[in-house]
C-alpha positions in Angstrom: -60.4 48.3 -18.7 -61.1 51.6 -17.0 -58.7 53.4 -14.8 -60.2 52.2 -11.5 -59.8 48.6 -12.6 -56.2 49.2 -13.8 -55.2 50.9 -10.5 -56.7 48.1 -8.5 -54.9 45.4 -10.6 -51.6 47.3 -10.3 -51.9 47.5 -6.5 -52.9 43.9 -6.2 -49.8 42.9 -8.3 -47.5 44.8 -6.0 -47.9 43.3 -2.6 -44.9 45.2 -1.3 -46.9 48.4 -1.6 -46.9 51.2 -4.0 -47.0 55.0 -3.9 -49.0 57.1 -6.3 -45.8 58.3 -7.9 -44.9 54.6 -8.6 -48.1 54.3 -10.6 -47.8 57.4 -12.8 -45.5 56.0 -15.5 -46.8 52.4 -15.8 -50.4 53.6 -15.9 -49.7 56.8 -17.9 -51.8 59.0 -15.7 -51.2 62.1 -13.6 -50.9 62.0 -9.8 -54.0 64.0 -9.2 -56.2 61.6 -11.2 -54.6 58.6 -9.5 -55.1 60.2 -6.1 -58.9 60.5 -6.7 -59.1 56.8 -7.9 -57.0 55.4 -5.0 -59.1 57.4 -2.5 -62.3 55.9 -4.0 -60.8 52.4 -3.8 -59.7 53.0 -0.2 -63.2 54.3 0.8 -64.7 51.1 -0.8 -62.4 48.9 1.2 -60.7 47.4 -1.9 -57.2 48.6 -0.9 -55.5 49.7 2.3 -53.1 52.6 2.9 -50.2 52.5 5.4 -48.3 55.8 5.6 -48.0 56.8 2.0 -48.2 53.4 0.4 -51.2 51.5 -0.9 -51.5 47.7 -0.4 -53.9 45.0 -1.5 -56.5 44.0 0.9 -56.0 40.6 2.6 -58.5 38.2 3.8 -57.6 37.9 7.5 -59.4 34.5 7.8 -57.2 32.8 5.2 -54.4 35.4 5.0 -54.8 35.3 1.2 -54.8 38.1 -1.2 -58.3 39.1 -2.3 -58.4 39.8 -6.0 -61.2 42.0 -7.1 -61.1 41.2 -10.8 -64.8 40.1 -10.7 -66.0 43.5 -9.6 -67.8 45.6 -12.2 -66.9 49.3 -12.1 
């Protein structure tokens, strides 16, 4: 699994929101690298950012968490 997939999965598993610093130790990556990946996921609409926390994207029609595990990176 590549880093982008791992970051997306980590964010989707933490519905309360996560900061980049929260991802460093569990994913074993530096903040700078995680920042680039989260920016990419944000631009693709796969996650959302509120203040300094990243959250899973929700389907407003069903208010269910959208999981993007089927995406190919």
